N, C-alpha and C positions, 0 to 999 in steps of 0.2 A: 484809507485807501479808497479812492473815487470808483463808483460803479462803473464797469465798462459798458458803453452802449451796445445794446443787443440788435443784432439783426435777424433774429429769429422771430418770425411773425406768424399769427394764426388769425384767420379771418380777417386779414389787411390790418391788425392792430400789433405794435412792437410790446414786448414786454418790459422795456426800460425806456424811459423817455428823457429827453432833454429839454428844459425850459430856460429862456434867457429871462433873467431878471432886470428890471430898469427901475432902480432905488434912487432917491434923491441923495445929494451929497450927504447928508446927515444920517440917512439911512445906512449909505454904504460905509459909514465910519462906523456904525453900529454893528454891522456885519462883520467888517474887518477885526474888531474888537471880539467879537463872539468866536471866530475862527482862531484867533491867538489864544484866547482862554482856554477853549476847548483842547486845543494841541499841548497847552503848558500843562493842563490837568491830566492828559494822557502820558505825557512824559514823566510826571511826577508819580502816577500810579504804575507806570512801567518800572521805574527805578525800586519802587517798594517791593514790587512783585520778583524782580530779580534778586534784591537783597535778601529777601526772605524765602525764596523759591517756592511760592505761590502763584498758581497760573490758572486755576479754575475759578468761574464767575463767581459762585457763591463764596469761596473762601475768600477770594480777592476783594468782594465787597465789604466783608467782615473786616479785612485788614484796613482797607485804604479809603473808605468812604468818609468818614468823618476827618482823616487826614488830610486828604485832598481838598475838601472843602475849608479847611483851617488854612490851608498854605495857599490855595488859589482864590485871590479876591474876585468877587462877582461870580462865582460859578453857582449856578442852580442846581436843585437836587436832582432833576431828570438829566441834567448835561453831566452831572457828577456818574450817574449811572450809566449814561451811554459811555462815557470816558473808561470805565471798567471793563464793561463788555467788549469795547474795541481793543484793549489791551490783551484781554484773555484770546481774543481772535487772532490777535498778531502772533501770540505765542504758540497757537495750537498746533500748527504744521510745521514751525520752524524753530522750535524752543532747542532741538539737539544740535541744530548747526549754528546756534548763536553763542558768541565767545564775551558779550557784552550786553547790557541793557539796551533794548530797543528805544531809540529816540526818535519822536514825531516832529516833523517838519513845522515850524512856526505857522506857515501859510498853507498847509497841506488841507485836502478835502475833510469835511466834518459831516458825521451823519446826523442826521434829524430823525426822528419818530413821530407818531402821531401827538405824543405830548408836546413835542417842541414846535410844530407846525400844524397849521388848518389851512383848508384850501376853501376859498369862496368863488366857486366854479361860474356862477353868474357874472360876477364883477371881474373875473378873471385876476384875482389877486391871492397871495399866500401870506399868512401871518407866521412869522419866524421869531423863535425865541433869540435875545440877545441879553447881556449883562445889565443892560440899561433899561431892558423893557421889550416887549413886543413890537416889531414894526411889521406894517402891512405894505408888501410891495408887488406892484404889478407884474406880471410875467406874460410872455409871449412865446411862440414857437410854430414849428410847422403843423399845418392843418390836421394830418394823421395823429401828431402828438397831441395837440389839445382835444382832439376827439377821443383819444385813449384816456386822457386825465379826467374828461367829463363823465365817461361811461364806465370805466373800471375801477375796481377797490384801490386805493393808494396806499403803497406799503412804506418801507423806510426810503429816506432820500439822502443824497450828497450833496452839500454846500460847497461849491468850488469857486475860486476867483481865477481866470486866466487872462493875464495881460490887462487887467483892470475891467474884465467883463464878467459880471456874476452870472453862474449856471447853478442850476438844480437839477440834478440826475436823479429822477423818480423811478423806484421799482414798483410795477403794478402786477396786481394778483389776477391772473386770467380765470375766467370761468371754467370750472372742469365739466366738460361735455359727457353725455351719456355714452356708454360703450355701447357701440354698435354691433350687431349680430354679424359676425364672420361668414356671410352668406357663400362666399368663394372657398371657404376652408380655411386652412392655415399656412403660412409662409414659414417653413421650418428653417432654422440657422445652426449649422454646426460649427461650434467653435474649436479652435485647435491652436498649437504652437507653430506648426508648419504654415497651415493656412490658418489666418486670424479668424475668418468668417466665411462659410460657404453656404448659399441659399440653396433652398430646394428647386429653384429655377436654374440652377447651375453656375451661378454667378459668384466668383471668387473676389473677395474684398480683404483689403483694400485693392484695387485693379484698375483696368481700363473704365470700370463703371463709375468710378469716383473721380473728380477733378483734381488737380494738384500734381506737385512734382514728382510724388512716390507712385510708381507704376506698378508695383506687386510686392508680395511678401518677402522675395529675396533680397530686394532693397532694404526692406525694414530689419530683416535679421542682419544684413552686412552693416548697418548702421549701428545696431545694438552691439555687435561684436566690435566693431572700431571703438565704440565709446568704452566698453569694458576694458580692452587692450590699453585704452589711455589712461584710464582710472588707474589700472594696475602698475603702469610705468610710472606715474606721478606719485603713487603712494609708495612705491619702491624707492623713488629718489628721495622725499621727505624732507626737501628744503622749503624755506618760506616761500619761495616763488612757485614751487610745486604746488603748496598748500593753497596758495592764491588763486592757481588756476582751478584746482578743484573745486574751490568756492564759486567759482564763476560758473564752471560746466556743471555744478549741482543742480538737479532738477531737470536739466535739459532733455534728457531721454524720458523723463516722466512726462514732461510737457508735449513732447512728440507722441507718445502713447495715447495721452488724453485727446489730443486732436485726431487721431486716427479713429479712436472708438467712438467719437462725437461723430465722424465722418460715417462710419459703419452703422451705426444706430439710426442716423437721419436717414440713410439710403433705405435701410430695411422698412422702417416705418413708413416713409412715402410709398414705397412699393407696396406694401400691405394696403394703405389706405387706397391707393390709385386703383387696385384690382378687389377692394371690399373683401381682404382676408385679414385674418389676424395673425398673431405673431406668436411663436413657439420656440423657446430655447431650452437647453438642457439645464437641470439644476445641478450645478457642478460644486456645491458646498462640500468641503471635506474632501475633495478630489487630491489634494496634496498629501493628505494623510493615507489616502487609500492606495495611491500609485507608488510603485516602487520603480524609482529611476535611477539610472545609472549615474555615478558621481560627476562624470561631464555633462550631464543633462540636467542636473538639480538646478544650477542657476538659472536655465532658461525656463524649466517648470515654475519655479518660486517666483519669476519675474513675469509670469503670465496674468495679463491684467483682464482676465475674464469677468471677475466679479463687477469691475467699473462699466465693461461693456454690457451686462445685464441691467444695471442699475440705470445708465444711459437710456437703453432701450425702453425699460419699464416707463420712466416718467416721459419720455416722449410719445409713447403709445398712449398712456393716460392723457396727454394733452391733445391728442389728436382723435381720441374716442376709439381707439383701434384694441380689440381684445389682445390680451398678453397672458401667456401660460407658460411655467417651468414645467417640464416634463422629466420623467425618469431616464436618465443616459444609460441605463444598462442595456448593452449589447445592441445599441443602435447603429453600430459600424459594423455589426457581423449578421444582422437580421436581414433578408430580403423583402423589400416591400412589395413585391409582386406576389410571391407564393407564402411568405412568413417563415421560412427555412431559417434557423438560427444555428450557425455553426462558426467555429474558428476556422475551419478550411475555407469559409467563404473569404477570407483575407489571405491571399497567397503572398501579398507584399504591403507594406505600409499604405500607400496610396491607390491600391487595387482591389476591387471587389469583384467577385467572380462566383455567382451562386452555384452550389453543387449539385443542386435539384432541377431549378428551370433554367439555369443558363445564363440569366442577367448578369450582365457585366458593366462596370463603369468605374468612376472615380469614387474611392471609398468615402470620403467627406461628402460627395453629393448623394449617395444613397443614404449616409446618416441622416443627411438634412431631410431627404424625403420621408425616412422613419419618424423623424421628430416632429415633421408636419402631420403625420397620421395620428401620433399620439396627442398631438395638440387637439386634433378634431375630437379624438375619442373623449378626451379629458373635459372639454367644453361641453359635449353632450350630457356626459355625467352631472357635471356642475348645474346644468340648466335643465335637468331632467323635469318634466311636468309632475304633479301631484294632483291629488284628488282637490285641495285647496285651491287649485288653479294657479300656485304661485311655483317659480322654479325653486330648486333645492336649495341652491344657495341663499337665497332671499327668505325660504322658509325656515332655515336654520337660524339666521340672523333674528327673525321676528320671534322665534321660539324662545331665544336668549334673553329678549328685552324684558325689562321689569314689568311691562303692560301685560305680558303673556304667563306671568307667575302668579298664582293665586285664584281665588274663586271669584265670582262676581260681586 
C-alpha cells in the first residue's frame, strides 16, 4: 500500500516526500520486474499465511521464507523479508473481516528499506534493488522535498508506477525537539462522551474552532446513532446484499472518529504552542471497568475513543516540543478551581457546576478542564523539582538508574 503524502509540516519540512524518478528504458524495465516479483512474493506469502493461519512476523518468517524464495525466481533475501512484513501488516487490522487470502496487485506499490535502496544526495540519485541487479536512477522533486531528503534521516519508501511515471514516496524521520518549559502554565482538556473535548479556555471541540462540515458534537452523536441503526437493520436482514453493504460500511465510523481526534489534538497542541503552555489530559486508563453505566449507555461508553485522542495529542506535542502530562482524573468535575471545595453537590446537573462554598458557576466540563490544567502545572513542578545536584528530579532519577551511576570508582 502506498504511503500517503503527508501535509503535516514542522519547520517548513514535510514528514513524507514524493520524488520523481527518471530511469532509462532498461532501468524502467528492471524496476517493473522488481515490482512484479515483490508483489508475486507477497501473494505467495499471503496464501501460506491464510492456509496455516499464521499472521505474526516471526512465525510467518519461519513458515514462508524459504518457501517463497524457492517459488519466486529472482527474489532477494531482503526483498523476501519485506514481503513477509508486508503480509503481516496487511492482516494485522483486517484479519477478522477477511473471508479469503489477501491478493496483492501485480503493479501495486512496493516498500523499500535501507537495505534495498541508498541515496547519493550530492548526485541526486538513488540506488534501488532489482532482480537483475541494482540500478542507479536520478530523481527530481519540489525544492522543499529535495531539501527534506538532503537534511533529514530517510526511512522506508514506496516505489510506485503511475501511468508510466515512476515515483518514490519517502518517509522521513523528524528530529525530536527539546521540550520547552511551559512558562504560560498548562492547557487542560476534559474528555467526555457528550462533549468530546473541552479546553480550559472554554473551547468545545469539535466545534466552530475547527474547520470542516461537522459543526458540533451533537452532529457527531447523530451520525454515530444513524450508523448503529443502519448496521442493526442490515444485520437483522442477513441477506448476501446486506452483508455486502456491511463490508462497504465497515470502518467508516472509525475513520470519522480518527479524523476528528486528529483535528482535536492538532488544535490543542497548536494552541498550547502558540501561548507557551503545556497540555494536560486526564489519565483515563481503566475507566470502562470503573464506571457503571446503564445498559443503554454501554455502547456509547465502549465506543469512546479517548485513548486514541490521548495518543494523538501525545505524539503531536512531542513533535512540537510541547510539555505533555496525564493527571489524576478523580473529582476534576466536582472540585472548585477557585476555592478548592470538592463536593458532589457542586454538580446539580450533568453539564452544570455550582460551587456550594464560593458560588462559582459554569459549565461542568469547562470547570473540569481548569482543574486538569492546575493539576498539570502542579505535576510539572514536582517532576522538575530542583535538587542539590542542580538537576531536575526526573533527570536525576534517570541518571541514578544508569549503569554508569552504579558501583564504585
